[in-house]
N, C-alpha and C positions, 0 to 999 in steps of 0.2 A: 408352479411355473418358476422358471429359473431366473427371470429378470434379465436386464441388459448387461451382458458381460463386458461391455466397453466402459462401464462405470466402476469406480473404486467402491470400497465398502462405505465410503462417506458420500457417495452419490455424485462424484465429480468425474467428468469425462476426460479423456486425454487432451482434448482441446482446452478444457478449463485449466488443466495443469500447464499447458504451453502458454496460455494467456497470463497466468499468474507468474510463470517464470519470466515472461517478457516484461511485465510491470516491474518486477523486482530487479531484473537485469539492467533496465534502462533508467530506473528511478533511484535505486539505492547505489551507493558508490562501491558496493561489493567488498568493502573492507570490514564491515561490521555486521555480524549476524543479527544483532539487535535492530540495526537499521533496516535490514532486509525483511525481518519479521514485521517491523513497524509499517513498512510500505504495504506488505501483504494484509496487515490488519486493516489499513485504510480501505483497501480494495473490498475486503469482506464487509466492513461497515457500510460501504456504499451499496453492495449487493443487498444488504438487509434493509436499506432505506427505500422508502417510497419515492424519493426524489431522484433516484438513479436507476439504470437498468438492473434487472434482477438476476443477471448471470455474470460470471467472472469475465467472460469475453466481451459482453455488452458494456461492462464498466470500463475495462481496459481499452477497448476500442472506441470509446465515446470521443467525439471530435473535440479537440483542443483541451483535453483534460490531462493527458499524459504526454511523455516525450514524443516529439515528431518522429514518425516512422516506427513507433513502438510495436506495431503489429507486423511490420514487413522487414525491418533491418535485420541483418544477420547477427546472431549472438556469438561473438568470437572472443573468448577470454578463458584463461586458465581458472578463473573463478566460477565457471559454469557449474561444476559439481556442487559447489556451496549454494549457488542460486537455486539449483534444482532441489536440493535438500530443504532449503528454506521454504520454497513454494509448496512442496509436499507437506511440510510441517504445518503451514498455515491452513492448507486445505483439509488437513486432518484435525484441525481445531486449535492449534497453538496460536496464541495472540501475544502481542507486546502489551502488557497491562498498562503501561504509561500512556498509550494512545487513547485509552478509554473509548469515547464515542466520536473521536475526531474523524472527519471524512475529507480532510484537506491537508496539504503540506506544500512547502516550497523549499527551495535551496536555502540552507542555513546561511546566515550572513546578509541576506537580502532583507530589505524592510519595505513596508508598504504603508500608504497613508490612510488605510481603512481603520475604522474604530470598532469593528465587529469581530476581530480576530482574538480568540482566547487560546493562548498557547498552552500545550500540555506536555510536550516532549521535544527534545532534539536528539536525534540518533542517525548515524549513517550519513551525515552531511545534510540532513533535512530537518526542517522545523515543522512540527505537526500541530494543527490547531483546529478548534471548533469555531464555526461561525455562530455568534450569539448576538442578541440585542445589545447595543452598546452599554446599557446600564448593568448588564450581567457579566461583562468582561472584567475579570479580576487579575488576569495574567496577560498584560499588554506587550510584554517583551518575551522572547524565547528564553527558557531556562538554560542552564549549563548543559552541554551534551552529556549523555550517560555513558558514552563509549570513547573516552579520551585515549 
């Protein structure tokens, strides 16, 4: 049997690719490939987690998790080919190693009063973090960006 021809060799559908492109397009500032790969890594970390939907589109479309309109706004930018390349790279297995197991990020430069945020990386204008019990948080402030 031939299998579903609409899936890539890694098992991702065209819709998965579009959803990953949308997450990267609206969440990374599109100036840093490392930042784009990092956003994609968070999406895949969420897909692998029992705490989030188990599909790329389920994760990206989850209410109040990504940029407003992430699933519907037009993607108009000369950076789109770079976004598309980064999305495919992530879906084909590339990861930003500094993200590690982080499933969360926010715009770099913002700060929050929570004591459970363990920062692992700053890239592409975002600060990536793991949520941990407060006594396990050892990096309470975001590190220097890797892509200056």
